[in-house]
C-alpha positions in Angstrom: -39.8 25.3 28.7 -42.2 25.2 26.1 -43.4 21.5 24.4 -41.1 22.1 21.6 -38.7 22.7 23.6 -39.5 19.5 26.3 -39.5 17.6 22.6 -36.2 18.8 21.5 -34.2 17.6 24.9 -34.1 14.3 24.4 -32.2 14.8 20.8 -29.8 17.4 22.2 -28.7 15.2 25.5 -28.1 12.3 23.3 -26.2 14.7 20.4 -24.2 15.8 23.9 -23.5 12.4 24.7 -23.0 11.2 20.8 -19.9 14.4 21.0 -18.8 13.2 24.2 -18.2 9.9 23.2 -16.7 10.7 20.0 -13.9 13.1 22.2 -13.3 10.1 24.5 -13.0 7.6 21.9 -11.0 10.4 19.7 -8.3 11.1 22.9 -7.9 6.8 24.0 -7.1 7.0 20.3 -4.3 9.7 20.4 -2.8 8.3 23.6 -2.6 4.9 21.8 -0.5 6.5 19.4 1.4 8.2 21.3 2.4 5.0 23.8 2.5 2.4 20.7 4.1 4.9 17.9 7.2 2.4 17.0 10.9 4.8 17.0 13.9 4.2 15.1 15.3 2.2 18.4 12.5 -0.2 19.0 12.6 -1.3 15.1 14.1 -4.6 14.8 17.5 -5.4 13.5 17.4 -5.7 10.0 21.0 -4.9 8.6 21.3 -8.6 8.1 18.8 -8.5 4.7 21.6 -6.6 3.0 23.3 -8.0 0.1 26.4 -6.6 -1.8 25.4 -8.4 -4.9 21.2 -8.8 -3.7 19.4 -7.2 -6.4 17.4 -3.9 -6.0 14.2 -3.4 -6.3 12.3 0.5 -6.6 9.3 1.0 -5.0 7.0 4.0 -5.4 5.6 6.1 -2.6 4.3 9.3 -4.0 3.6 9.7 -7.6 1.5 10.6 -9.5 -1.4 13.0 -8.0 0.4 12.0 -4.3 2.8 14.2 -5.0 2.8 17.1 -3.1 5.4 20.2 -3.4 7.5 18.9 0.2 8.1 15.6 1.7 10.3 15.8 5.4 11.7 12.7 6.4 14.4 12.5 9.2 16.5 10.0 10.1 18.6 10.4 13.1 22.6 10.5 12.1 21.5 12.2 9.2 21.8 11.3 5.4 24.4 10.0 2.8 23.9 12.5 0.0 23.9 10.6 -3.8 23.4 10.5 -7.5 20.9 7.8 -7.6 20.3 5.8 -11.0 16.7 5.9 -12.0 17.5 3.0 -14.1 20.0 0.4 -14.9 21.7 -1.1 -12.2 20.7 1.8 -10.1 23.9 2.4 -9.0 24.2 5.3 -6.1 27.1 7.6 -5.8 27.9 9.4 -2.7 28.1 13.7 -3.4 27.5 14.9 0.1 26.9 14.7 3.7 24.3 16.3 5.4 24.4 15.8 9.6 20.4 17.4 10.1 18.2 14.8 11.6 14.8 16.2 9.6 14.6 18.0 6.6 12.4 18.8 4.0 13.1 17.9 -0.3 10.8 20.4 -2.0 10.5 21.4 -5.6 13.2 24.0 -6.4 10.6 27.4 -6.7 9.8 30.0 -4.4 8.1 28.5 -1.1 5.7 29.7 1.7 6.7 27.7 4.8 3.2 25.8 5.9 4.1 24.5 9.4 7.2 22.0 8.6 6.8 21.6 4.6 6.1 24.0 1.5 3.9 25.2 -1.3 5.3 26.7 -4.5 4.2 30.5 -4.2 2.4 33.0 -6.2 3.7 35.9 -5.4 7.2 36.4 -4.4 6.2 38.7 -1.6 5.3 36.1 0.4 8.2 34.1 -0.8 9.9 32.5 2.1 12.4 31.0 0.7 13.4 31.6 -3.1 14.5 29.5 -6.4 16.6 31.8 -8.0 20.0 32.1 -6.9 23.6 33.5 -7.5 25.6 30.4 -8.9 29.4 30.1 -8.8 30.7 26.6 -11.5 32.8 24.3 -9.6 32.0 21.3 -12.2 35.9 21.1 -12.7 36.4 20.4 -8.8 36.6 17.4 -6.8 34.6 16.9 -3.9 38.1 17.5 -1.6 38.5 20.6 -3.6 35.0 21.8 -3.5 35.2 22.0 -0.1 38.3 23.7 0.0 36.5 26.7 -1.7 33.7 26.9 0.4 35.5 26.8 3.0 37.7 29.9 2.2 35.0 31.7 1.2 32.5 30.9 3.6 32.6 33.8 6.1 33.4 36.2 2.2 29.8 35.5 1.8 28.1 35.7 5.0 29.8 39.2 6.0 27.1 39.8 2.7 24.0 38.7 4.6 24.2 35.4 2.2 24.9 31.6 2.9 26.5 29.3 0.3 24.3 26.1 -0.7 26.6 23.1 -1.7 24.8 21.8 -5.3 26.0 19.0 -7.5 24.5 20.5 -11.8 24.7 18.1 -14.4 27.9 17.5 -14.4 29.5 18.8 -11.1 29.6 20.8 -8.4 28.7 23.7 -8.4 28.1 26.5 -5.5 24.6 28.3 -4.5 24.3 32.2 -2.9 21.4 33.3 -1.2 17.9 32.0 -1.8 16.4 35.2 -4.1 12.5 35.2 -4.5 13.4 37.3 -8.2 16.1 38.1 -10.8 16.8 42.2 -9.5 17.2 40.7 -5.4 19.7 38.5 -6.7 21.7 40.9 -9.7 22.2 43.2 -6.6 24.9 41.1 -4.8 25.8 39.6 -8.3 29.0 42.0 -8.4 30.0 41.2 -5.0 30.1 37.6 -5.0 32.1 37.8 -8.4 34.9 39.5 -7.0 34.7 36.5 -4.4 35.3 34.3 -6.8 37.5 35.8 -9.4 38.9 32.6 -11.5 35.3 31.2 -11.3 32.2 31.1 -13.5 29.8 32.9 -11.6 25.8 33.4 -12.9 22.3 34.3 -12.1 20.1 31.2 -11.9 16.6 30.7 -12.1 13.8 28.0 -10.8 14.3 24.6 -12.9 11.4 22.3 -13.4 14.0 20.1 -13.1 15.7 20.6 -9.7 15.5 19.5 -6.2 16.3 21.0 -3.1 17.0 20.4 0.5 15.4 22.4 2.7 15.9 22.9 7.4 11.9 22.5 8.2 12.5 25.2 11.2 14.8 27.7 10.0 13.8 27.1 6.0 17.4 27.3 5.1 18.3 25.5 1.4 21.0 23.1 2.4 21.4 21.1 -0.5 20.8 21.9 -4.2 20.5 18.9 -6.8 19.6 19.3 -10.8 21.1 16.1 -13.3 18.1 17.2 -15.8 15.6 14.3 -15.0 18.3 12.0 -15.6 19.0 11.0 -12.3 17.5 11.4 -9.1 18.5 13.1 -5.2 19.3 10.1 -3.2 19.2 10.5 0.7 20.7 7.0 2.9 20.4 7.5 6.5 23.6 7.3 8.2 23.9 3.7 9.7 23.0 3.6 13.8 25.0 1.5 15.8 23.3 -1.9 14.8 24.0 -0.9 11.0 20.3 0.3 10.6 19.7 2.9 7.5 15.9 4.3 8.4 14.1 6.8 8.1 11.2 7.6 8.9 8.0 9.5 7.5 5.9 11.7 9.0 3.2 9.0 9.2 5.3 6.5 11.0 6.7 5.1 9.4 10.4 3.2 8.9 11.9 2.3 5.5 15.9 0.6 4.8 17.4 2.0 1.9 18.1 5.3 -0.5 15.1 7.7 -0.5 15.3 9.1 -4.0 13.6 12.6 -5.0 12.7 13.7 -8.0 10.1 16.6 -10.4 7.1 15.1 -11.3 5.3 18.4 -13.1 2.2 18.9 -15.3 -0.5 20.9 -16.4 -1.9 19.8 -12.5 0.5 19.3 -10.6 4.4 20.1 -9.4 6.8 18.6 -6.6 9.2 16.0 -5.4 7.9 12.1 -6.5 9.3 10.2 -4.0 10.9 6.4 -4.7 12.5 3.7 -2.6 15.4 1.5 -3.4 16.5 -0.9 -1.3 17.5 -4.4 -1.4 15.6 -7.3 -2.8 15.3 -9.3 0.3 14.7 -6.1 2.7 11.7 -5.0 -0.1 9.9 -8.7 0.8 10.5 -8.4 4.6 8.2 -4.9 4.3 5.8 -6.6 2.4 4.9 -9.7 4.2 3.6 -8.8 8.1 1.1 -5.8 5.3 -0.3 -8.7 2.9 -0.1 -11.6 5.8 -0.1 -11.5 9.4 3.7 -11.0 10.9 1.7 -13.5 14.4 0.5 -16.4 11.8 2.3 -19.7 11.9 6.0 -19.4 10.4 5.6 -21.9 7.7 2.8 -19.5 6.8 5.1 -16.9 6.7 8.3 -18.7 4.8 5.8 -19.4 2.0 4.5 -16.2 1.0 8.1 -15.0 1.8 8.7 -16.8 -1.5 5.6 -15.6 -2.2 6.5 -12.5 -3.0 9.8 -12.4 -3.7 9.2 -14.8 -7.3 6.3 -11.9 -7.4 8.4 -9.1 -7.2 11.5 -10.7 -10.1 8.4 -11.5 -12.1 7.4 -8.2 -11.9 10.4 -6.1 -11.8 9.8 -3.0 -14.0 6.1 -3.0 -13.9 5.6 0.9 -13.6 9.4 1.9 -15.3 7.8 3.2 -18.9 5.4 5.6 -16.7 6.5 5.9 -13.4 10.3 5.3 -14.0 9.8 2.9 -11.1 9.9 -1.2 -10.8 6.6 -2.1 -8.8 4.4 0.5 -6.5 3.3 0.4 -2.8 0.1 -0.3 -2.9 -2.5 -3.5 -3.9 -1.6 -3.0 -8.0 1.6 -4.4 -6.8 2.1 -5.4 -3.0 1.7 -3.5 0.1 4.7 -2.2 1.9 4.9 0.5 4.5 8.8 -0.1 5.3 10.5 -1.8 8.5 7.8 -1.2 11.2 6.0 -4.6 11.5 9.0 -6.6 10.9 9.5 -9.2 13.4 11.5 -12.1 15.0 9.1 -14.6 12.4 9.2 -12.3 9.6 13.3 -12.1 9.8 13.8 -16.0 10.6 11.0 -16.7 7.6 13.4 -14.4 5.4 16.4 -15.5 5.9 15.4 -19.1 5.9 14.3 -18.8 2.4 16.4 -15.8 1.1 17.3 -16.0 -2.4 14.7 -18.8 -3.1 11.4 -18.6 -5.4 9.5 -20.9 -7.0 10.4 -22.2 -10.3 8.8 -24.0 -13.4 10.3 -25.4 -15.8 13.4 -23.6 -14.8 10.9 -20.0 -15.2 9.8 -17.6 -12.1 6.9 -18.3 -10.8 4.2 -15.6 -11.4 2.8 -16.3 -8.1 -0.4 -14.2 -7.9 -2.4 -14.3 -4.5 -5.8 -13.1 -3.4 -7.1 -12.9 0.3 -8.9 -16.2 0.7 -10.7 -18.1 -2.0 -13.8 -19.6 -0.5 -12.8 -23.9 -1.4 -11.6 -23.1 -5.0 -8.8 -21.2 -7.4 -10.0 -20.1 -10.5 -7.5 -20.4 -13.3 -5.3 -17.7 -14.7 -6.9 -18.0 -17.9 -10.6 -18.0 -16.9 -9.8 -14.8 -14.9 -8.2 -12.2 -17.1 -8.4 -13.8 -20.9 -6.2 -14.1 -23.0 -5.0 -17.5 -24.5 -1.9 -18.5 -22.2 -3.1 -21.2 -20.5 -0.6 -21.3 -17.8 -0.5 -25.1 -16.3 0.5 -23.8 -13.1 -1.8 -21.0 -11.9 -5.0 -23.7 -12.8 -7.9 -23.9 -10.6 -7.0 -26.1 -7.6 -9.9 -27.4 -5.4 -8.8 -26.3 -1.1 -10.7 -28.1 1.0 -9.0 -26.7 3.6 -9.3 -23.4 3.5 -12.1 -22.6 6.5 -13.6 -19.3 4.8 -16.4 -18.5 6.7 -14.3 -18.0 9.7 -12.3 -15.9 7.8 -12.1 -12.0 7.3 -14.5 -11.3 4.1 -13.9 -15.5 3.3 -18.1 -15.5 3.0 -20.4 -12.4 2.4 -24.0 -12.0 2.2 -25.2 -8.6 -0.4 -28.5 -7.6 -0.8 -29.0 -5.1 -3.8 -31.8 -3.1 -5.0 -32.5 -3.0 -9.2 -31.7 0.4 -9.1 -28.4 0.6 -7.4 -27.5 -2.1 -9.4 -28.3 -0.3 -12.4 -25.8 2.8 -11.2 -22.7 0.4 -10.2 -23.0 -1.2 -13.4 -23.1 2.2 -15.2 -20.1 3.3 -13.1 -17.9 0.1 -14.6 -18.6 1.7 -17.7 -21.9 -1.0 -19.3 -23.5 2.4 -20.2 -26.2 0.1 -22.9 -28.0 -0.8 -19.1 -30.5 2.0 -19.6 -32.8 1.3 -16.2 -33.1 -1.0 -12.8 -32.1 -4.4 -12.9 -34.6 -7.2 -14.3 -31.7 -10.3 -14.1 -29.0 -11.3 -13.2 -28.5 -15.1 -15.0 -24.5 -17.0 -14.6 -24.3 -18.4 -17.7 -21.2 -19.9 -17.2 -18.7 -21.0 -14.6 -14.6 -21.0 -14.7 -13.2 -24.5 -15.9 -13.1 -26.4 -12.2 -14.4 -24.1 -10.3 -17.5 -21.7 -8.9 -16.2 -18.8 -10.2 -18.4 -17.2 -12.8 -16.4 -16.3 -15.9 -20.3 -15.2 -17.8 -22.5 -13.2 -16.6 -25.8 -11.7 -18.2 -27.1 -8.5 -16.6 -30.5 -7.3 -18.6 -32.5 -4.3 -17.9 -36.1 -3.9 -17.8 -36.1 -3.1 -21.2 -34.1 -5.5 -22.2 -31.3 -4.4 -22.6 -28.8 -6.9 -22.1 -25.0 -7.1 -21.8 -22.6 -9.9 -20.8 -19.6 -9.5 -18.4 -16.9 -11.7 -19.8 -14.0 -13.1 -17.0 -14.1 -14.0 -13.8 -12.2 -10.6 -12.1 -14.2 -8.5 -14.6 -17.5 -10.0 -12.9 -15.5 -8.5 -9.3 -14.8 -5.4 -10.4 -17.5 -4.5 -11.9 -19.4 -5.0 -9.4 -16.9 -4.1 -6.2 -17.9 -3.9 -3.9 -20.9 -5.3 -3.3 -19.3 -8.4 -4.4 -15.6 -9.3 -2.6 -15.1 -12.3 -5.6 -16.2 -13.7 -8.5 -17.3 -16.9 -6.5 -20.9 -16.5 -5.4 -24.7 -17.8 -6.8 -27.4 -15.0 -7.2 -31.2 -14.8 -7.3 -34.0 -12.1 -6.8 -35.4 -12.4 -3.6 -33.9 -15.7 -3.2 -31.3 -17.8 -4.0 -30.3 -21.1 -2.8 -26.3 -21.8 -1.6 -23.7 -24.3 -0.3 -21.2 -24.6 3.1 -18.7 -26.7 2.9 -17.7 -28.0 5.8 -13.8 -28.5 6.1 -12.5 -31.7 7.7 -9.4 -33.3 8.5 -7.0 -34.7 5.7 -4.1 -35.1 4.3 -2.6 -33.3 1.7 -0.8 -35.3 -1.6 0.7 -32.7 -4.1 1.2 -35.0 -6.5 -2.5 -35.6 -6.6 -4.8 -32.9 -8.3 -7.2 -32.3 -4.6 -5.9 -33.7 -0.9 -7.3 -37.0 0.2 -10.1 -36.7 2.9 -8.0 -38.4 5.7 -6.5 -38.2 9.4 -5.1 -34.6 9.2 -1.1 -34.0 10.2 0.1 -33.5 13.7 -0.1 -29.9 14.8 2.2 -27.9 14.7 4.6 -26.0 17.4 1.3 -24.5 19.8 4.2 -21.3 20.1 4.0 -20.6 16.7 -0.3 -20.1 16.7 0.0 -18.1 19.9 -1.5 -14.4 19.6 -0.3 -11.2 21.6 -3.8 -10.5 23.0 -2.6 -6.9 24.3 -2.2 -6.3 20.8 -5.0 -3.9 19.9 -5.1 -4.4 16.0 -7.2 -0.9 14.5 -6.9 -2.6 10.9 -9.6 -5.4 12.3 -13.1 -5.3 12.0 -13.8 -7.6 14.0 -13.0 -5.7 16.4 -15.3 -2.9 15.6 -12.5 -0.5 14.3 -13.6 0.6 11.2 -11.5 2.2 8.6 -11.9 4.6 6.5 -13.1 2.1 3.4 -16.0 1.3 5.3 -17.1 5.0 4.6 -18.7 7.3 2.0 -17.7 10.8 1.6 -20.0 14.4 1.2 -18.5 16.2 -1.5 -20.4 19.6 -2.6 -20.8 17.4 -5.7 -21.1 14.0 -5.2 -21.2 11.0 -2.3 -17.8 9.2 -2.4 -16.9 5.7 -1.8 -13.5 6.4 -0.4 -11.7 3.5 -2.0 -9.8 5.1 -4.8 -5.9 4.9 -3.6 -4.2 3.6 -0.8 -3.8 6.7 1.0 -6.6 9.8 2.5 -5.4 13.3 3.4 -6.5 14.0 6.9 -7.0 18.0 7.6 -5.4 18.7 11.2 -5.3 22.6 12.9 -2.0 22.8 11.6 -1.9 21.3 7.8 -2.6 18.5 5.9 -1.4 14.8 6.5 -1.0 11.5 4.4 -2.4 8.6 6.2 -2.2 5.5 4.6 -6.2 4.6 4.5 -5.8 1.6 6.6 -4.3 3.7 10.0 -6.8 6.1 9.7 -10.4 5.5 11.4 -14.0 6.9 11.6 -15.1 7.3 15.4 -18.9 6.6 15.3 -21.6 6.2 18.5 -21.5 2.7 17.4 -17.7 2.1 17.3 -16.9 4.1 19.7 -17.2 1.9 22.8 -14.5 -0.1 20.9 -11.8 2.8 21.3 -12.7 3.0 24.7 -11.9 -0.9 25.5 -15.3 -1.5 26.6 -17.2 -3.9 25.0 -17.5 -3.7 20.5 -20.1 -4.3 18.0 -18.8 -7.6 16.4 -19.5 -5.7 13.0 -18.2 -8.9 11.0 -20.5 -11.2 13.9 -23.7 -9.7 12.1 -22.8 -10.5 9.1 -22.0 -14.0 9.2 -25.4 -14.1 10.9 -27.4 -14.3 7.7 -29.8 -15.9 9.6 -31.1 -13.0 11.4 -30.4 -10.4 8.4 -31.3 -12.5 5.5 -33.8 -15.1 6.8 -31.8 -18.0 5.8 -32.7 -22.0 6.3 -31.5 -24.9 5.7 -32.1 -27.2 2.9 -31.7 -30.5 5.3 -32.7 -33.1 2.6 -29.9 -32.1 0.2 -27.4 -31.6 2.9 -24.7 -34.0 3.8 -21.9 -34.2 6.3 -19.9 -32.7 4.2 -22.2 -29.9 2.3 -25.0 -27.9 3.8 -27.2 -26.7 1.3 -29.0 -23.1 2.5 -31.6 -20.3 1.2 -30.7 -16.9 1.7 -33.9 -14.6 1.3 -33.7 -11.2 0.5 -35.4 -8.7 3.1 -36.7 -6.9 0.0 -38.4 -8.9 -2.6 -37.6 -7.5 -5.1 -33.8 -6.9 -4.5 -30.6 -8.8 -5.5 -28.7 -11.3 -3.9 -25.2 -12.2 -3.8 -24.3 -15.1 -1.5 -20.6 -15.5 -2.2 -17.0 -17.0 -0.9 -13.8 -15.6 -1.0 -12.3 -12.3 -1.0 -10.0 -11.5 -4.1 -9.4 -12.2 -8.0 -8.5 -15.8 -6.6 -5.8 -17.2 -8.9 -3.0 -18.8 -7.1 -2.5 -18.8 -3.5 -4.6 -18.2 -1.0 -3.8 -15.9 2.0 -6.1 -17.2 4.8 -5.3 -20.6 2.7 -2.1 -21.4 3.8 -2.7 -20.4 6.8 -5.2 -23.2 7.3 -2.7 -25.7 6.1 0.3 -24.2 8.3 -1.6 -24.7 11.5 -2.6 -28.5 10.3 1.0 -29.2 10.0 2.1 -28.3 6.1 5.4 -27.4 5.6 5.9 -24.6 3.3 7.4 -26.6 0.4 4.1 -28.1 0.7 1.7 -25.5 0.9 3.0 -23.8 -1.9 2.8 -27.5 -4.3 -1.2 -27.5 -2.9 -1.6 -24.3 -5.2 0.9 -23.8 -7.5 0.9 -27.8 -8.6 4.5 -29.0 -10.2 6.4 -26.2 -9.2 9.5 -26.6 -7.3 11.7 -24.2 -5.0 15.1 -22.8 -5.9 17.8 -20.6 -5.4 16.5 -17.5 -8.4 19.9 -17.3 -9.7 19.4 -21.1 -11.1 16.5 -19.6 -13.0 16.9 -19.1 -17.1 16.0 -15.1 -16.3 19.3 -14.7 -13.9 21.3 -17.8 -14.7 
């Protein structure tokens, strides 16, 4: 063995061990997913969340740049097919039945089969499904007459080697025959088909930009076609199971109640089907709750957030109507919604106990904003986003009960080089900053809060910009900072840590008084199932794709755009929510193997090691500890912050802290939203 080979041997051994570890980790994760995947029969019975007079909510699941040519779904007992009103009362008119368990909804076009989905074909020679059909107009027939005509003529059509496609086109039923890839092939059979239907209008139809097809993903047979010119959507509702549930399953393994609505979405860059989920209000709230907070948190927290989510929903109905034709999206721009998969008994109890209830102020439903944590104080909506309106119930509120130092990203320290900070601010639109940043100065704090309302940044050439409003401050430097509740210095910075003391809430007062805490609630509500592995938990070393960069041929990109990611497999491109996809590294792979994990969050919190901090003894007291944080490089900026998110309204972690201290949902809500009351939404001004 040469000297050069000897030098390379340790590297080769390390590479081999890393490869083995990564494969083993992925195998463990794959087995875990297979074992723990919830089946439709395992999902809790949520049929009690459906009410005949319920408000219907439409949620965009696939829209804009995220649409695909086809989207596969499954339901064990098949589907009821209907015309879904895109606007107005969201009415659903039943028109057909499909009994296949798995179907793919696609654009009406020449399609190439790609595993269980499809792509629009560039050539008629490579198409597996054709977009040209012979059409028999039947809009003068009701459903019974239409079915009778299909039954009477099916054998005659099959003798031609073709098949019938039940369809609904604009104003009524139609029979489409065959799936041809060009007009000439369809015309060869035209005269024979017209002889079978001598009393009907027969024509050849081409692929339409507003039409949608339902296809059997296994034999590429078209099961149904729909085209109402874009005014209505094709609706598919799962047929009821033995419990009365109507769950539709997506390829990502998520379960959804309500109607899945498909309509064409095409522009210069994209052509495919957009997907909207329309479901009753309470079913939607139940689908949001366990994804915005944890379904094992105390019941009073779940109840408080059920009311919060319901209030937010009813004040944001129609938010995306003008752009996409639905009320709310399924991501953090609105509320995170992934269907019924994580609904448990706690969530059901919280929803049913608060059904129809919202927060109101002087008869109007409250715009109930919320964020992960606030760091000991909230910020007013006016200081967060600007404007002239001063909303009484969205003012800054001190939250001394919030144990932010022990919450995920509730306390953070970040070091940024002057060059990196300039690059980030340029990306945020502050292009007058021409080079490395010389100074970052807090000019103004929000009223009654420690959130930064006005920040002045100056580069080494003296060019300055002022960033105004707390959430713009936060967004301009994301992901380096988690909130606008921070202090900043160059090389070093003084900051405080507030200790959480026992206290009793008095919701009528501006702040809580520091006295004896209330008795603990039922301990059973606070018990967590330690056997459940939560792969969204960074504290367990399971790092999601949000924590990594993607290397492309052009750039190094932070993977924080949109809410899903396409994973390339050996067979196809599969869409996953980013929180459900992970990168296995040599550092975190042991966590996937059930071995001792690396606690990244704890490492960050142990700032004495990372940032060389020290306590300022002469300033500290029993309520507040004063500390200094030092950057590793004295030329870098160091940010020390509290809270995660915009900081307006209620804190998710803070509400959990209050519930664990024994407070009710009503007390929790009134602690954050001063002067509000809990009422049925039907009694508010908008709904009377």
